[in-house]
N, C-alpha and C positions, 0 to 999 in steps of 0.2 A: 468277405466283408465288403459292402457296397462303398462307393466313393465317398458318400456323405456320412457313413457310420464310423464313429471314432472308438466306441467300446461295444464289443459283442460278448455276451455271457451265455453259455450253453450248459444246462444241467449241472450248475455249480452246487456242490455239496461239501459240508464239513462235518466230520464225525469225531466224537470224543468218547473215551471210556471213563466214566465217573467212578471214583472209589467210594462206595457206600459206607465204608467203615471209617472214613476220614472224620476227624473231630474238628469242630469250629474253633477258631481262635477267640480268646476272651480278652476283655479290657482290664480284668482284675487279676491279681496274683492268685487269689483263691480259685478263680475260674480256670486259670491255666494249670493249677495243681490238680484239679479234678479231671481236666482233659488229659493230663499226663497219665493219671491212673487208668482212664478209659483206653488210652493208646496202648498201655501195657497189656490190658485185657484183650485188646483186639489182635495182639501178636499171635495169640493161640487160635484165633478164629480164621476160618477160610476167607481169603480176600474176595469180597463181593464187588463186582463191577456192574455198571449199568450203561447201556448204549444211550448216547445222546447226540442227536443231529442238530447242530446249531444252524445249519443251512441244509435244505434238501431240494434238489432239482430246480434251482432258481435260474431263469433264463430271461434275458431282455436285450434290446439293442438301443444304444444312445447315439444320437446324431451330433455332429459338430455344432457347437454353440448352444446346445441345450443346457438348461439349468435344472437339474433333477433333484427333487427332494425325496428322501427315503424315510418313510413314515412307518411307525409301528410302536407297540407298547414295549416295556422292558422285557428283554428275553426274546424279542422277535427275530433277532439275527442281524440287526442294522450294523452294529460295530464290527461283527465278524465279517460281513460282506465287505465293508470298507478296508479291513485289514488284509483280506485276500486280494482285493483289487490293488491295494498299495504294495503288494508283494511282501508284506510283513509275515503273513501266515500262509502256508501252502494249502490248497484245497485237497480234500480227500478224493474227489473226482469232479469231472467237468472241465471246461476249458474257457479261457479268457483271451480275447484278441483285442488289442488296442494299438493306436498309432500316436506317436508324439511323446513329448516329455510329460511326466506326471509328477506333481508335487502333492504331498498329503500333510494334513495337520490333524492328527487324531488324538494325541494326548499331550499334556504339558511336558515339554522336554524332549519329545520325539525328534531325533535327528540332530540334537545339539550335544556338544561336548562340554560338560560342566566346568572343566578347568580352563577352557578357552574363553577369551573375551567376546563381547557382543560383536565387535568388528571382525574377529577371526572366524566366528561362527557364520557370519554372513557369507564370507568367501568359501568356507567349508561346504555350506549348503548349496551354494551356487555351483561348486565343482561336482557335488553329488548329482545335481541336475544336468550336468554335462555342459555347463556354460564356461566360456573363456573368461580370463581375468578382465579383459577389456569390456566384455558384456556386463560383468558384475560392477566394474568401476562406473559404468554409465548409469546404473540404477542405484548406486550406493547411497547417494544423498537423499533420494526419494524414500528409500527404505528406512533410513534413520529418522527422517522427518515424520513419516507415517507412524513409526513405532513410539515416537516421543521419548527416546532414551538417550538423547545426546550426552547428558552428563555422565552416563554410566556405560558409554560405548566401549571403554577399555577396561571395564570391570569384568572379572570372570562371571559367567552367567549363573553359576551355582549360587551366587549371592543375590540374584534377582528375586523379586517377589513373583508369585504365580502370575499376577497381572502383567508385569513387565515381560516375563517369559513369553506369554501368549501374544502380547503386542508385537514383539520382535519376530516370533515364529510366524505369525500371520503375515507380517509385512514382507518377510523374506519369501514365503510361499507365493504370495500374490503378485509381487513385483518382478520376480525373476522369470516371468513370461513362460510358464508351463502351458502346454496345450490342454492339460487336464488338471483341475484343482479339486482335491478331495478334502472336505472339512467336516469334522465331527462336532459333537456338542461342546468341544473344548472352549469355544468362544463364550460360553456361559461364565467362564472365570473372569472375563473382563467386565468393566462397568458398562452401563447402558449406552453412554455416549460412544464408547469405543465399539460396542456391538453394532450400533447404527452406522458408524464409519466403515466397519468391515462389510456390512451388507451393501453399502454404496459402492465400495471397491469391487466386490464380487460382481455387481451389476456392470460396472465398467469393464471388468475382465471379460465377461460374457459378451458384451457388446462388440468387443474386438475379435469375436469369433472363437473364443476359447470355451471349454466345456467345464461345468461345475457339478459335482455331486455333493449334496449337503444333507446332513442329518441334524435335526434339532427337535427338541420337545416343544419349542415355541412354534405352534402351528401358524401363528401370524407371520413369523419370519419366513417360514416355508412358502406361505401364500404370497408374501411380498416379493420374494426373490425368484422363486422357481416357476418355470412355465410348464413343467411336467413333474409328476410324482408317481412313486410306486409304493404299495402298501405291503408290508411283510407281517406274517403272523406265524408264530411258532416255527420259524426258519423257512417258511414257504411263501410263495407269492400269493397274497390274499386278494389283491386287485392289481391288474397288470399296469404297466407304464402308460399313463394317460394324462390328459389335462389336469392340472393341479386341483381345480375346483371339484372335478369328478372324484378324484382320489380322496380328497378331504371329506366329501360327503359320505363316501363309503366307510371311511375310518370312523367318522363321528357316529354313524349308526351303530357300529360295533361298540363304541364307547358307551352309548346310551344303555345298552343291555348290560354292560359290565358294571355300571354304577348301581345296579340293583343288588350286587353282592355286598354283604355286610362288611364294613370297613375292617373290622377286627379279623376277618377271615381272608383278607387280601394278601396274597403271597408275592405279588409283583410290586414290591416296595424296596426302597433303597435307604441306606443310613446305618448308623452304628447300633440303633435299637435301644438306647437307654431310655428313650421316650417313644411311645408308639400310640398312634391314633386308634381308637376303638369304634367311635360312632359320632355322628353329627345330628343334632336334633334342631329343627327350626321352631322358633317360637315367635308369637306376635307381640304387640306392644303391651299386652296384659299378661305376658309370660305364659301364655297357653300354647300347647303344641299345635303346630299347623303343618299341612302338607306342602304349602307354597307361600311365597311372599306376595306382596302387592305393591305396585308402584305408588310411591308417596307415603306409604305406611312404614312405621318402624319395623325392623326385622332383626331378630336375635339368632345368631349361630351359637348353639351350645355344644361344646366339644368335650366328649368323654375320652379319656386317655389312660394309659398304663405306664408306669415307670418301674425301673428295676431296683429301686431302693425306696426307703421311706419318704425321701424328699429329693428334689432336684433343683439346682440353682441356675439362674441366668439362662432361661429358656426363651427363645423367640418362636412365635407361631405365625404362619401366614396362610391365607386362602386367596388364590388367584382365580378370578371368574372369567370364563371365555364364552363367547357366543357360539352358535351352532356352525359357524364357519371357521372356528378356531382363532378368532381375533381376541387378543387380550383386552378385556374391558376395564377391569379394576383389580387392584391387589389390596387386601385388608391385612394389616400386620401390626402387631403390638409395638414392635421396635420402631416402626416408621412414625407412629404417633407418640413416641417416647413414653410408653406405658409398660415398662419392663416387668417380667415375672421374676422377682428376686428369689422366691422359693415356691415350688409347686409340691404339693403332697398327694399321696395316692387317692385320698378321698375327695379331692377337689375336682371341679369341672371348670372349664374355661368358657367364658361368654364374650362374644363380640357383638355389640349392638350397632346397627347402622340406622341412624335417624333419617327418616323420610327417604326410603330406598329409591335411588334415582334411575334404575334401569327400567326400560319399557317392557311390555308384555313379551313373553317368549320363553324358550328353554335355554338354559345355560349349563355349562360344565365347569366343575370346580376342582382344581388341584390343591393339595395340602402339603405343607412342608413345616418341619420343626428343626430348629438349631439349638445346640448348647455350645456356648463359647465359639460361635461361628462355624461349628462342625455339624454337618447334617446328621440328625438322629432318625428322622422318618420322613420319607418323601413318597407320596402316592399321586401318580398322575390319574386324572379323571376319577377322583375319589367319590364324587357324588354329583347327581343332577340337581339343578335348581330351577324350579318352575316359578315364574313371576306372572301374576294376573294383572289385568288392566286396573288402573286406579286413578283417582282424582288428585294428581300430584300438586296442583296449584290451589286446590281448595275452592275452585270457582264453579264447580258443577259441570265443567267441561273437560273432556278427555282429549289430551293433545294427540293430533294425528301422527302416527309413526308407521311408516311402511317397512322399516328395518329396525334391528336392534339399535338402540341409541340411549344416550343419557338425557335426562331432563334436568335443567338447572334453574333454581329459583332466580327470578329477575323482576325488577320493578322499573316502571316507566313514569316519566313526568315531563312537564313542559317548564322550562326555566326562563 
């Protein structure tokens, strides 16, 4: 390992044997009863297993001070890689070399003892990182202030909300001066203001010469924070460690081809599944089907879905639109505009109308997510592509000049 290399990974692989006879858990008593019968039947069957490589022959080198984004769709092996690097999971084969102290924040609650208070867990985590009590004392006030949990400092952390948990866990990991900081999508639990605060802190950490590995589905966060990125696909390196913009461009080309798959057939989705997206149809102002939207014209997103009962209550649906560089442009969501779906039925469709669509000409990528009672039911990254054609947004006969993806905003001028 060279003097400036802090992490070296060679031929890293992780193998699992999957039980093909295993039954899925159900959310209903009837479902669990049926699964119990299936399990009894499976006892007489020969146990069938399937080879699964979560990672296969992954190699790269990271230099001191690098901020590395790890990009890939669900099932690409991102979290498995971080767990191996964090020494939570051993590799099947391959080797890792690194130097310095490593702190990781992978899941809510990782590294904390639920019965200990926030204060006690700060010292516990510092000790795990190999820090002396004097070193932890020096950083203690900064950690508490950053986490914003002063009132609950002596409360057992098992009583913390998930947001409080994440705030304290990140504050500890970032302030106790590890040479390597590993952060997974766990920050998504926090609110947007805290996520922005965390990104700023990670930049400060890297500016002091420390190294960061960062996994996020928010490509704009990866682009903002990371100077390098690597793309994983089905457990293998799909695009080697390179400048972030190059890696993102490669990944988004892959996404463009993926969006041609019918949404109902997508298997790379997350959530409990009581609500599932089937299709999205674009319609124009006259409710006619169209292949694209137009700047300045009304655009309707008509969402077809399936539910596992005759009706479903308290569902929230959102579409997040990204540009082709992965920047979050806008989120459309019924709960944000206070238009709740109190009851959805199987025969219904959902429509979202955007008056005078404000995005300029270009190709966009859309994520879709649905919640019931704040629990994710269906989440599909890069669910579909959205093409927007040039249009007369201001109704003046003039097309606004736009070199890059941007918003157009209605504005009026006068002399007073």
